[in-house]
N, C-alpha and C positions, 0 to 999 in steps of 0.2 A: 163511225165513220168506215168509207170504204178507202180502197186500196187506192186510187188518184180524186177524190171528193173527199173535202173535208167538210168541216162547218161553214166554209164561205166558197164552195168551186173548188177548180181543179188548179192547183199553186206550186208554182215551182220557178228555178231559175230558168231563165228563157234558152231555152237550146240545149238545155241539159236535161232537169226535172220536167217539164213541161213543153215540149217543141212542135213543130209546126204538123207532125205526120198525126198528133195527139190531135191538135187544131183541126185540121182537115176529117178524121174519121170522126170528132165530134158532130160536124157540120155535117157529114154523109148520115148520120145518124137522124140527127134530127130532124132533115129532109124528110127523111123515109118515114120514120114514126109519126109526123102531123101530118104529114101528104099522103096517109094512105087513101081519103074518100074526097080528097081535096088538093087544089095545090097550096101548099103550106107558104104562108108568110110570115118572115120571120125579121126581127129588128136588131141591129147591134149599136151596140155601143162602144166606146174605148177610152184610157185614159190616157195622157201624154207620154206614157213609157215609149221609147225608139222600139220594141219590139213588138208593142200594140199594133201597129201596120202589118207586117208580116201576120198574125198571129189573125188580123181583120181580113188578111186574104186568102190566107188557108182556111180559115171558118166559110167565108163567101165561096170556095171553088168547093168546098164540100156539098156546102148547103145544093147550090144548082146543080151539081151533078147528081144530086139525087130528087132534083125537079122545084126543089123551092127558090120561092121569090124572097132576094135578101132587101134588106132598106137599111142604109148608112145615117146615123146619127153623127158619124163622126165624133170628134172629142165632146164628151158631154159626162153628165155623172151619173150612177149606178138610178137612184131616184126618177131619173127623167127617163131613162128605157122602162123602166116599170110602170110611168104613168102615161107612157106610148103606146106601150102593150094592153094596157085597162083601157087608154080612153079612144084606140084606132083599131080595139078588135083583130091585135096580133095573135097568133097561134103563139109565140114563145119568142123568149126576146135573149140575146149573148150582152152581160159586158165585159169587155176585156179591162183586166186592172188587179193587181195583187194589192190594191190599197193601200196601206202605211208599210208596208214592204220597200226596200230601196228598189233603185230603179231596174235593176238587174232583174228582179224579179217580175213573173207575171202570173195572172190565172185567168181563166175561164169562169165565168161567175152564171149561170144558167136559171133563167125565169121561166113559171110558167104562164100560160092566159090569163090568167088573173092579177100577174105583175109580182109573185111571189116567187120567194127561191124554190127550184123544183124537188118534186118529190124523190126522195132515195130510194123509191122503186125504180125509177127511170134513169138514177143516175147507176144503178147496178145496173142497170140493161145496156148502156151507154158504156161502164168499167167492161160487163163481155166483150161487148164487139170491140174495143180498143183493144182487148188479149185475143183476139178469134184468129186466125192463122191464115186463113181461109175469108175473103171478103165475097158476102151470103147477099149482101144486098145490091138490089138492079138499081142497072146506070138510069137515066132520065136519058130517053132520046127527042128529037126531031124539034117539034114546037114543047116537048114538056120538060126539055133541059131552063131550070130559072135563072134569072136575069139579075143583075144588080140595080138597084136605084137610090140617089141620091134622097135624102129626106131628113134636111136638116134642118126642115120646117117642123119638123116633131120635136124639137129642141126648144126653136122658139115659141111655139104652142105652150111648152112645158114652163117656156119662165114669164111667158103671159099670164098659166095658171098661177105662179107662186105670186107674182102683184096682186093678181086678181084676190087673196087670201089676206091682205092686210087691210085692220082696218081703220088705221091710221096714216096720213102723212107722218114721215119722217124728218119732215124740214127741220131744219138749224141742227139735227141729234149730231153729233161727231162719232163716227165708226171706224174700228176699223178691221180689214179685214185678211187674214194669212193664206192665202189660199193654195199654200202648199206646193207650187209649180205643176198643178193636177187639172182634174177637173171642174174645179170650181174656177177658173181662170176662165172659161166658155161662158159662166151664167152669174157668178154671185155678183161683181159689180156692176152688172147692167141694171140689176134686180133692185140694189140699193139704192143705186143713180136717180131711176126711174120712181122710184120711190121717194125720192127729195132728201136723200142723206146727203149729206158730206161725208164723204167716203173717202178711207185713206189706205191704199191695197197694197201690202207687199207680195212677194213669192207669186207675183201674175204673170211670169216670162219664161215659160216653158223651155226645155230644150231638148227634152226626151232623156237625159241624164241627171236630170236638177229635182225630178216628183220626192218630195221629204225629203231631201236634204237639210238639212238645220233648219227646217220651218215647216209650219203646219201644226195640227194637231200632238203630233208626236212630239214635237218641240216646240211647246205652248211657253215658253219661256221668252221666247223670240219675241212674242206678240204681246207678250206680258212687259217687257220693255219697253216696246213701240207705246202703247198705251199711255203710259204711264207720262213719257217723255214729251207727247204731244195733247197730252191733258186731253185725253178722247174720254165718250162718256162710255164706251163701250168695244169691245175688239170680239171677234169670230174667226177662231181658225178651225180649218177643217181638213182632212186626212186628203189622199190621191184620189179618190175615186167621189168622195165628196159625200158618202152618206154617212157620216158623223160630225159631229161640229162639238168644241170648247168653247169657253168665252172668257173674255177677261171682266171684272169690274170695274167701276170709274174708280177706284181705289189700288187697283192692279192684283185683286185676288183671284185667284182660279177657280171659275165654276165650272165642273164637272159633270158628266151626266146625270149621276146622285144628286147634287143641286139642282141640276135645269129639272130634272123628275120634281124633287121637293117646290120647285117654285110654281111651275105649270101643274104641281097635283093640287096644291094648296087652292091655285089660283079658277082650275075648272071645278074644285070642290066649289068655291063662296059662289060661282055661277051656275052651279045646280046640272055642269055639263061633264063631272066625272059617273062615268057609269060605273056602277055597279060599286059606289065610294070604294074603287080601288084600282092600285096602281101595279104593274107587273115590272118586275125587279131580276135580275138575277145573282147566283152565289157569291156575286163578289161585288157586292156594292156594300155600300160600308153601314156597321152598326148603329152609328149617328143620324145614318137617314130613316133607318126602322125606330128610331127612337123618337124623332121628329117626327114622323107621322102618328105613332102614336099619340104622344102631346097633340097633332091633328087634327085626330079622330079618322082617318084615313086607313084603309087595310088595305095590304099589299102582298103581292103572292111572288114567291123564288121559282127561277126556271135556271137549268144547266145553263152554264156561259152560251152565246150566241144568239145574235137577235133574231134567226132564225125560230130557235127555240120560244123568245118573248112575242113574236107575233102568232105562234101556234097557240100560244095559250089564251093571247088575247080575242081570236077567233074563237077558240072554243071554246071559251067563258063570256064573250062579249063585253068584254075590257076596253075603252078607248086609249087608255096611256099605259106605256110601255117602254123599256130602254137599259140601256148597261151604262155604268159607271163609265165607261171609254165615250161616251158620245153618241151610241147608236140610240137615237129615242124616236118611235112611233107614234104619231098622232093617228090611230085608225079613221078616225074620219076625212082625213086628208092623203092619205099613202098607206101602203103595205108593206116599206121598207124603212129605215134608218134614211132620215135626209136632212144632211146637217144645214142646206140653205133654208129650208122650210123649218129646224129648229131655231134656224137665227130670229125667222118672222115671229115663231111662237112667244120670242124672249121678248122681240120688241114691242109686240104686244099688250104683255104683262108688266111690263114698263109703262108707256104711253100711258094704259087706260090706266092705272093706278096713278098716274105722274108722282113714277118715283124712280130712284137710282137702282141700280141693280143690286148694290150691295146693303142696301136695306130690305131688300127681297130674302135675303141668308141671314137677317140678325137673329129670327129664333132660331137655327139650326147649328150643332155642334159636331164637325164631322173628326172621328177618333184617327189621329195619328195611324197610318196603311204604310208598312211598305211591299212592294212587291220584288223579287228577285228573278228573273229568268234564267233557268242555269241548262244548258245545252245539253243533251245527255244521247249515250247509244242506245237504250232501248227503255221508251217513257214508260210499258207499262209493266215492261220488268222492274225496274224502278221502283213505281205505286206500290207493285206486290211484294216487295223487299221487306222481312222481319223486323230487322235493323231500323229502316226507316219510320216504318211504321209504327215502331215504339219511340222513336223522336219525337214524332208529329202527336204522339199520346201525351209521352211529358210534358212537350209545350202546351196541349190542350190543356191539361191541369194545375200546368202555372197561370196560364191568364185568367184560370176561374170563369164566370162573368164578364168579366171586364176586358175581353177582349176575346179572339176566335182566331186561327188559324187554317187553312186550306192550300192543298197539295193537289194540282189540277196538272194534266196531262193538254198542250195547247194544242187548238185542231188547225193549226195552219204552220207549225214551223218544230222542228225535233229538240224542244224544251220544255222543261216541267215549271210551271208556275208556281211560285212560294209564297205565298199572301200572310202576311198578319198585319194587324190588328192588335192596340191597344192603347195603354192609357200614356205613354211615352211614345220617342224616337228611341231613345235608348233600348228600350223594353222589342219595342219593334225587331233593332236589328240584332239582337241576343238572341232573340228568338227565332229569327229566319237564318243566323248564322248555327245556329244548332242543327237544322234539319237539313242545311245544304252540306254540314261537315260529315252528316248522318249520307250522305248520296256519295261524296269523294271517300269516304272510309270504305264504300262498298264498291266502289271502283266505276260505279255509271257515269261520269261526268268528265266532258270532253275537253279537255285541256285546248 
């Protein structure tokens, strides 16, 4: 990770950690970098945060000042930006979003000409330019100055693309959607309505400050209650920029990213569509998923946390399915990023083609109890390197043996350490997590 760019772009509190000057300079650099031998074309999407409009203007000013033409998708999803880049031959694209973070945070996520997360080398060049005291990049003049173009048609084409992927009508299927008052508000309901579903939607009225607030995939219990109270067949919850999806089955069970990978992996294997008979996961995936894959005869690979790293592995090794427990699921045949609405459609396909309920598709997998605690710390690297903290982790590892595991890792987007334990019981999970957190507190790393 760099000074500004983490695993999911440049993220921070709006006009505190990430301000309009940062956005302007990012625009200036991208316009110059991609416009060296032609007039660069850059597409921009944003989520529903109040500050997203401010950053959109700042990015556009920087890009056009460097001679690039800017195409605005307006409020849309991260995967739609990726789709438009790939399908319409843009040089790069930018999504303005802080994903699952609260409304006062924001982020700038840059996608390259293939619709993939930007290469680290280019991010490093951007960081150097942001920190440079002198602006050495030339300004465009006269007819070379860029212009800003409304490109909402690109979002509509993406919606059409999603609808084209459905294998069956959703007629009479009662589907709940939690749009998190975010990007999915502009996409999800239209897709499910057009495919014939009886769609029940909540948190679909963004006001600039309610994105992710007690809703969406980070508050899945809200959709869980809604599905049960309304007797729905299935429910899908998205995050702020709709690149992740969690589901609720007909019995009210939470279907997280691991279960989605299992359901789709088994289905693709049955149909001969699981390339290399392998699913790409991250180190956060549940031990129960790997045991279930072993039973199903499916191989798997593990990457560090971040859908960016999952996709890199998929590309390098030719795998078709990968994702994270958090709900970032990548179907490489159809997308180069996690796509929450696409994931919903893929789960609908499995249910409809197999003529069964979502709850029946998870009967052969047992997920181990897991506890994840986010601990705010002053220095992530120092905390993970501390000898007393290491001893606590080693003690927990020895105690769990082969019937569990522990993971202590730095967040790529926040000043927190993530302490995760899987064990045979929730009580044992809590005991082991507390052991590590106590060590962090004793060593003085925890911010109260």
